[in-house]
MINUMAR-536116 format. One line per field, with one value per residue (C-alpha): z, y, x. Coordinates in nm, 2 decimals. Last residue first. Example, Ala and Ser with C-alpha at 12.3 -4.5 7.8 and 13.67 -1.06 7.14 Angstrom:
<atoms>
w <- c(0.71 0.78)
v <- c(-0.11 -0.45)
u <- c(1.37 1.23)
</atoms>
This chain:
<atoms>
w <- c(-2.05 -2.18 -2.27 -2.01 -1.75 -1.87 -1.81 -1.46 -1.37 -1.49 -1.28 -0.97 -1.04 -1.05 -0.76 -0.41 -0.33 -0.56 -0.51 -0.64 -0.88 -1.11 -1.28 -1.59 -1.68 -2.03 -2.35 -2.55 -2.55 -2.17 -1.98 -1.69 -1.48 -1.29 -1.03 -0.90 -0.75 -0.55 -0.54 -0.90 -1.04 -1.41 -1.53 -1.23 -1.17 -1.53 -1.57 -1.44 -1.79 -1.89 -2.11 -2.28 -2.25 -2.51 -2.40 -2.42 -2.09 -2.01 -1.83 -1.48 -1.45 -1.82 -1.75 -1.44 -1.66 -1.91 -1.63 -1.50 -1.86 -1.88 -1.64 -1.48 -1.40 -1.43 -1.68 -1.85 -1.93 -2.18 -2.17 -2.46 -2.53 -2.83 -3.13 -2.91 -2.80 -2.43 -2.26 -2.34 -2.19 -1.87 -1.84 -1.89 -1.61 -1.39 -1.48 -1.39 -1.05 -0.85 -0.96 -0.94 -0.57 -0.52 -0.69 -0.74 -1.12 -1.18 -1.27 -1.42 -1.57 -1.84 -1.92 -2.24 -2.36 -2.74 -2.96 -2.95 -2.93 -3.15 -2.96 -2.64 -2.81 -2.75 -2.99 -3.20 -3.15 -2.95 -2.59 -2.40 -2.65 -2.66 -2.52 -2.67 -2.41 -2.39 -2.07 -1.95 -2.00 -1.68 -1.69 -1.74 -1.51 -1.70 -1.47 -1.34 -1.20 -1.03 -1.23 -1.02 -0.70 -0.89 -0.96 -0.59 -0.55 -0.31 0.06 0.24 0.61 0.78 1.07 1.04 0.91 0.62 0.56 0.23 0.17 -0.18 -0.17 -0.30 0.00 0.02 0.35 0.66 0.95 1.28 1.56 1.90 1.95 2.26 2.23 2.50 2.36 1.99 1.99 1.75 1.43 1.25 0.88 0.80 0.49 0.41 0.13 0.13 0.37 0.72 0.70 0.97 0.78 0.90 0.77 1.07 1.12 1.41 1.49 1.44 1.22 0.93 0.97 1.11 0.91 0.95 0.69 0.65 0.99 1.01 0.78 0.84 0.86 0.70 0.66 0.39 0.42 0.06 -0.06 -0.25 0.07 0.40 0.68 0.92 1.17 1.24 1.56 1.51 1.51 1.48 1.61 1.64 1.92 1.94 2.10 2.22 2.35 2.52 2.60 2.49 2.53 2.21 2.35 2.12 2.25 2.12 2.05 1.98 1.79 1.81 1.62 1.55 1.22 1.06 1.39 1.38 1.50 1.59 1.64 1.85 1.91 1.61 1.27 1.37 1.27 1.10 1.10 0.95 1.06 1.08 1.42 1.40 1.04 1.12 1.43 1.22 1.22 1.61 1.62 1.96 1.86 2.01 2.03 1.98 2.18 2.09 1.93 1.77 1.69 1.36 1.33 1.01 1.05 1.27 1.15 1.36 1.38 1.45 1.68 1.81 1.84 2.20 2.15 1.84 1.54 1.38 1.00 0.76 0.55 0.47 0.21 0.16 0.50 0.64 0.90 1.03 0.93 1.05 0.91 1.10 0.98 0.63 0.71 0.85 0.76 0.59 0.55 0.43 0.60 0.55 0.87 0.72 0.38 0.04 -0.19 -0.55 -0.77 -0.94 -1.19 -1.07 -1.12 -0.82 -0.65 -0.65 -0.43 -0.50 -0.18 -0.08 0.22 0.06 0.02 -0.20 -0.08 -0.29 -0.19 -0.21 -0.17 -0.06 0.30 0.32 0.26 0.24 -0.01 0.08 -0.09 -0.42 -0.63 -0.95 -0.96 -1.24 -1.24 -1.33 -1.64 -1.61 -1.33 -1.39 -1.42 -1.16 -1.06 -1.13 -1.06 -0.99 -0.88 -0.70 -0.33 -0.26 -0.08 -0.38 -0.47 -0.57 -0.74 -0.71 -0.96 -1.00 -1.11 -0.87 -0.57 -0.65 -0.38 -0.25 -0.19 0.01 0.00 0.29 0.18 0.43 0.27 0.42 0.31 0.16 0.33 0.16 0.09 -0.27 -0.16 0.19 0.35 0.07 0.23 0.18 0.05 -0.09 -0.46 -0.44 -0.21 -0.24 -0.08 0.29 0.55 0.90 1.15 1.37 1.73 2.05 1.88 2.01 2.30 2.31 2.55 2.63 2.79 2.93 2.98 3.29 3.33 3.32 3.35 3.29 3.07 2.97 2.69 2.72 2.56 2.31 2.31 2.08 1.85 1.85 1.51 1.40 1.25 1.28 1.58 1.83 1.71 1.44 1.23 1.45 1.20 1.13 0.96 0.73 0.59 0.26 0.20 0.15 0.40 0.40 0.71 0.63 0.82 0.54 0.30 0.09 -0.16 -0.49 -0.55 -0.44 -0.69 -0.67 -0.78 -0.98 -1.02 -1.27 -1.22)
v <- c(1.20 1.10 0.75 0.62 0.84 0.72 0.35 0.43 0.61 0.32 0.08 0.29 0.34 -0.04 -0.03 -0.17 -0.36 -0.60 -0.79 -0.70 -0.41 -0.34 -0.01 0.10 -0.23 -0.22 -0.33 -0.02 0.14 0.12 -0.19 -0.20 -0.51 -0.68 -0.96 -1.11 -1.33 -1.39 -1.39 -1.31 -1.47 -1.43 -1.76 -1.98 -1.81 -1.85 -2.23 -2.34 -2.40 -2.03 -2.02 -1.68 -1.44 -1.18 -0.88 -0.88 -1.06 -1.35 -1.36 -1.39 -1.76 -1.82 -1.69 -1.92 -2.22 -2.13 -2.11 -2.45 -2.58 -2.45 -2.72 -2.60 -2.27 -1.96 -1.76 -1.46 -1.18 -0.91 -0.55 -0.31 0.04 0.27 0.10 -0.06 0.29 0.22 0.24 -0.11 -0.25 -0.06 -0.22 -0.56 -0.47 -0.40 -0.74 -0.89 -0.74 -0.89 -1.25 -1.19 -1.11 -1.47 -1.64 -2.01 -1.97 -1.80 -1.46 -1.27 -0.94 -0.77 -0.41 -0.30 0.05 0.01 0.03 -0.35 -0.52 -0.83 -0.90 -0.98 -1.28 -1.46 -1.75 -1.78 -2.08 -1.86 -1.84 -1.97 -1.86 -2.06 -1.86 -1.65 -1.45 -1.16 -1.10 -0.75 -0.51 -0.32 0.06 0.28 0.50 0.57 0.67 0.99 1.08 1.35 1.29 0.99 1.20 1.47 1.23 1.23 1.60 1.75 1.76 1.83 1.78 1.93 1.71 1.80 1.45 1.54 1.42 1.36 1.31 1.24 1.31 1.08 1.13 1.50 1.63 1.80 1.86 1.71 1.76 1.63 1.32 1.18 0.82 0.83 0.82 0.79 1.13 1.10 1.29 1.26 1.33 1.36 1.31 0.94 0.82 0.75 0.66 0.77 1.08 1.13 0.93 0.86 0.86 0.80 0.95 0.84 1.06 0.94 1.24 1.00 0.93 0.61 0.51 0.43 0.38 0.37 0.45 0.49 0.20 0.15 -0.19 -0.40 -0.77 -0.93 -1.20 -1.24 -1.19 -0.87 -0.73 -0.88 -0.71 -0.84 -0.62 -0.44 -0.22 0.13 0.46 0.75 1.03 1.02 1.13 0.98 0.67 0.57 0.24 0.22 -0.02 -0.35 -0.62 -0.77 -0.78 -0.49 -0.28 -0.27 0.06 0.06 0.31 0.32 0.50 0.17 -0.01 -0.03 -0.06 0.11 -0.12 0.04 -0.17 -0.05 -0.10 -0.17 -0.08 0.19 -0.03 0.03 -0.19 -0.16 -0.30 -0.59 -0.72 -0.64 -0.77 -1.10 -1.14 -1.10 -1.47 -1.46 -1.23 -1.05 -0.92 -1.05 -0.79 -0.99 -0.98 -0.86 -1.01 -1.35 -1.38 -1.52 -1.59 -1.59 -1.24 -1.06 -1.14 -0.99 -1.13 -0.96 -0.97 -1.31 -1.61 -1.69 -1.63 -1.86 -1.69 -1.75 -1.73 -1.46 -1.41 -1.05 -0.97 -0.60 -0.53 -0.66 -0.92 -0.87 -0.91 -0.72 -0.70 -0.60 -0.54 -0.39 -0.21 -0.29 -0.30 -0.47 -0.83 -1.00 -1.32 -1.68 -1.71 -1.82 -1.69 -1.84 -1.70 -1.60 -1.53 -1.23 -1.30 -1.22 -0.93 -0.74 -0.94 -0.88 -1.12 -1.16 -1.22 -1.46 -1.35 -1.39 -1.02 -0.99 -0.87 -0.71 -0.80 -0.57 -0.70 -1.01 -0.91 -0.84 -0.53 -0.51 -0.36 -0.38 -0.43 -0.58 -0.68 -0.85 -0.96 -1.20 -1.58 -1.80 -1.92 -1.65 -1.41 -1.18 -0.81 -0.56 -0.32 0.05 0.24 0.59 0.79 1.11 1.16 1.31 1.00 0.79 0.65 0.29 0.22 -0.13 -0.28 -0.43 -0.11 -0.10 -0.19 0.05 -0.07 0.20 0.20 0.45 0.65 0.72 0.46 0.20 0.20 0.34 0.15 0.35 0.39 0.40 0.67 0.75 0.80 0.81 0.83 0.97 1.07 1.42 1.55 1.90 1.95 2.16 2.04 2.34 2.25 2.28 2.15 2.29 2.06 2.23 2.20 2.02 1.75 1.64 1.46 1.20 0.91 0.75 0.41 0.34 -0.02 -0.22 -0.38 -0.04 0.30 0.60 0.90 1.16 1.39 1.76 1.93 2.20 2.51 2.71 2.54 2.62 2.61 2.31 2.20 1.83 1.68 1.86 2.19 2.23 2.46 2.62 2.82 3.12 2.92 2.76 3.09 3.08 2.73 2.85 2.83 2.66 2.61 2.42 2.53 2.46 2.17 2.05 2.34 2.35 2.70 2.67 2.56 2.24 2.28 1.98 1.87 1.60 1.44)
u <- c(-1.06 -0.71 -0.81 -0.57 -0.74 -1.08 -0.97 -0.84 -1.16 -1.37 -1.17 -1.20 -1.57 -1.63 -1.87 -1.94 -1.62 -1.44 -1.11 -0.77 -0.72 -0.42 -0.32 -0.14 0.01 0.16 0.00 0.11 -0.24 -0.25 -0.36 -0.61 -0.57 -0.85 -0.82 -1.14 -1.01 -0.70 -0.32 -0.23 0.09 0.02 0.14 0.07 -0.26 -0.37 -0.35 -0.69 -0.83 -0.78 -1.09 -1.12 -1.41 -1.51 -1.73 -2.11 -2.16 -2.40 -2.74 -2.57 -2.67 -2.57 -2.22 -2.19 -2.30 -2.02 -1.76 -1.86 -1.85 -1.49 -1.36 -1.03 -1.21 -0.98 -1.19 -1.03 -1.27 -1.18 -1.30 -1.23 -1.11 -1.06 -1.22 -1.47 -1.60 -1.68 -2.01 -2.12 -1.80 -1.87 -2.21 -2.05 -1.81 -2.11 -2.26 -1.91 -1.87 -2.15 -2.09 -1.72 -1.75 -1.88 -1.59 -1.67 -1.74 -1.40 -1.27 -0.97 -1.07 -0.85 -0.94 -0.77 -0.69 -0.65 -0.34 -0.30 -0.64 -0.59 -0.26 -0.46 -0.60 -0.93 -0.97 -1.28 -1.51 -1.75 -1.88 -1.58 -1.31 -0.99 -0.69 -0.41 -0.23 0.02 0.23 0.16 0.45 0.57 0.54 0.85 1.04 1.36 1.63 1.78 1.44 1.24 0.92 0.85 0.82 0.63 0.34 0.26 0.19 0.46 0.52 0.85 0.92 1.22 1.33 1.71 1.77 1.55 1.20 1.01 0.64 0.50 0.13 -0.15 -0.38 -0.30 -0.17 -0.32 -0.08 0.03 0.28 0.37 0.16 0.34 0.44 0.70 1.06 0.97 0.79 0.50 0.43 0.09 0.03 -0.34 -0.55 -0.50 -0.72 -1.09 -1.36 -1.48 -1.26 -0.99 -0.74 -0.39 -0.03 0.20 0.55 0.77 1.07 1.44 1.54 1.58 1.21 1.07 0.77 0.40 0.12 -0.26 -0.40 -0.78 -0.88 -1.26 -1.41 -1.68 -1.62 -1.85 -2.12 -2.23 -2.59 -2.50 -2.34 -2.45 -2.25 -1.98 -1.81 -1.48 -1.50 -1.62 -1.44 -1.67 -1.46 -1.08 -0.86 -0.51 -0.37 -0.02 0.09 0.43 0.72 0.58 0.85 1.00 1.36 1.46 1.18 0.82 0.64 0.27 0.05 -0.33 -0.60 -0.78 -0.84 -0.50 -0.31 0.03 0.31 0.65 0.97 1.25 1.63 1.83 1.70 1.45 1.17 0.83 0.52 0.17 -0.16 -0.40 -0.51 -0.88 -0.89 -0.72 -0.95 -1.27 -1.35 -1.36 -1.66 -1.64 -1.29 -0.96 -0.68 -0.37 -0.05 0.30 0.61 0.70 1.08 1.22 1.59 1.79 1.93 1.68 1.33 1.05 0.70 0.37 0.06 0.16 -0.08 -0.17 -0.55 -0.54 -0.68 -1.01 -1.02 -1.14 -0.82 -0.76 -0.49 -0.42 -0.56 -0.24 -0.14 0.21 0.57 0.88 1.22 1.54 1.89 1.86 1.53 1.19 0.83 0.54 0.66 0.34 0.23 0.33 0.54 0.78 0.87 0.84 1.12 1.11 1.42 1.57 1.85 2.20 2.43 2.30 2.03 1.66 1.46 1.09 0.91 0.63 0.41 0.07 0.04 0.35 0.69 0.96 1.31 1.62 1.97 2.15 2.21 1.84 1.63 1.25 1.01 0.64 0.30 0.41 0.11 0.20 0.57 0.58 0.56 0.86 1.04 1.32 1.23 0.93 0.88 0.99 1.26 1.30 1.62 1.76 1.46 1.56 1.48 1.82 1.94 1.86 1.51 1.43 1.09 0.96 0.71 0.36 0.19 -0.10 0.13 0.40 0.64 0.88 1.25 1.45 1.77 2.01 2.26 2.13 1.79 1.47 1.16 0.87 0.54 0.20 -0.06 0.05 0.41 0.55 0.90 1.12 1.45 1.58 1.91 1.95 1.88 1.57 1.29 1.05 0.72 0.78 0.54 0.53 0.36 0.09 0.19 0.10 -0.10 -0.44 -0.60 -0.33 -0.39 -0.05 -0.04 0.31 0.42 0.51 0.17 0.00 0.16 -0.06 -0.01 -0.28 -0.16 -0.20 -0.50 -0.39 -0.62 -0.38 -0.15 0.23 0.42 0.62 0.95 1.03 1.20 1.42 1.56 1.82 1.62 1.35 1.15 1.38 1.65 1.40 1.28 1.47 1.35 1.00 0.71 0.37 0.16 -0.16 -0.47 -0.70 -0.63 -0.34 -0.34 -0.17 -0.05 0.31 0.56 0.77 1.12 1.25 1.61 1.72 2.05)
</atoms>
């Protein structure tokens, strides 16, 4: 087993309290909840009872959360990595879905990697964008945004399942799983006012839980009600809204027990805006993950900035929703918690470096397709040894119209002996794709005709879908959709080129 000691020197923002393991005994070891130091000027929470549930308005945390940076060999459960929650496993370890890499990383009770799961079952589509790892009686299952799950069973081939309801399972443990709408996969459709906020699965039964928040624009209801779920395995379920600073606790019978809020400036309701001639939902993700620690307290990764990664770790009392402790953290941090409540923070890559198993990237299935703009075939094999950007698109994809000219610009910046861009068209009729290319004045990179067969083979859930491959043809990073720029894609390419 490999042991890594994280050194001090990398800051996680002003006001962070950092101590070594030698001083744990002097910082409240054995006290309730995680270790903290008092904050001056704390405003006590305001609590009112309404409709049988507590509503807790937190003005600020009571204490600054103490973060440790030297994990050593003592057991600790990985709760968060790269801004997303891991799933606690019955053996004290956890499993985490690496969304951009299309794989599941399983950690033992000491926070050490001991297995990597992914790839494709025999004669079936691969795992492409896991957003959550759940547990069932049969083993681990990785959930995709459309609600389908890939079941990993010891001694048997992995197999796909289609779940009901068809939404992503985003929380739970071996006994209880919870599903809710997620910002990973937004469908702009009205929701019935009596639709549930989330669904619980206990055994083979599904139970609707909670009530929706209905926005003024009905089409934005899926965004307004997106969020993250954590369970404590038996009694309670916690829902953290993605777009509001709210945390809800539901009891075992599905009744709302409390709602907690915390102070955050500049929060706006989701709205529509015209972006590049397309009506696009605009919203701010303020809570990015929630987990129940092995100490029983509720941990929420949040962002106080208007954009970007999580930058704050909030700790709530499970009994009444009081915000008790908080601290600044890095958006890509690996965050571990012990049963004693001690919280450890390290740079994200360190989590995968602590391993007793090989943590390799997943290979990308090769392709040979007819060219759309030339008689030559478009083959991935022709570019082995290069960094390759593979962009899936179609003529009916409005975001593709904005993205492809920018990808063409990126292709012009790259040394073709070191990195290339390849387009793969998903139109069943190639002439539609050719007409689209003419409308955007063409692209300089090769484009292959997929003839409507690519989705079944590569398992993507929407367009555009872009994958950056390393020099060995393995998935370095995957991107769904398109925002305002291709800087994330460019950054991934430069990283693979060593720049």
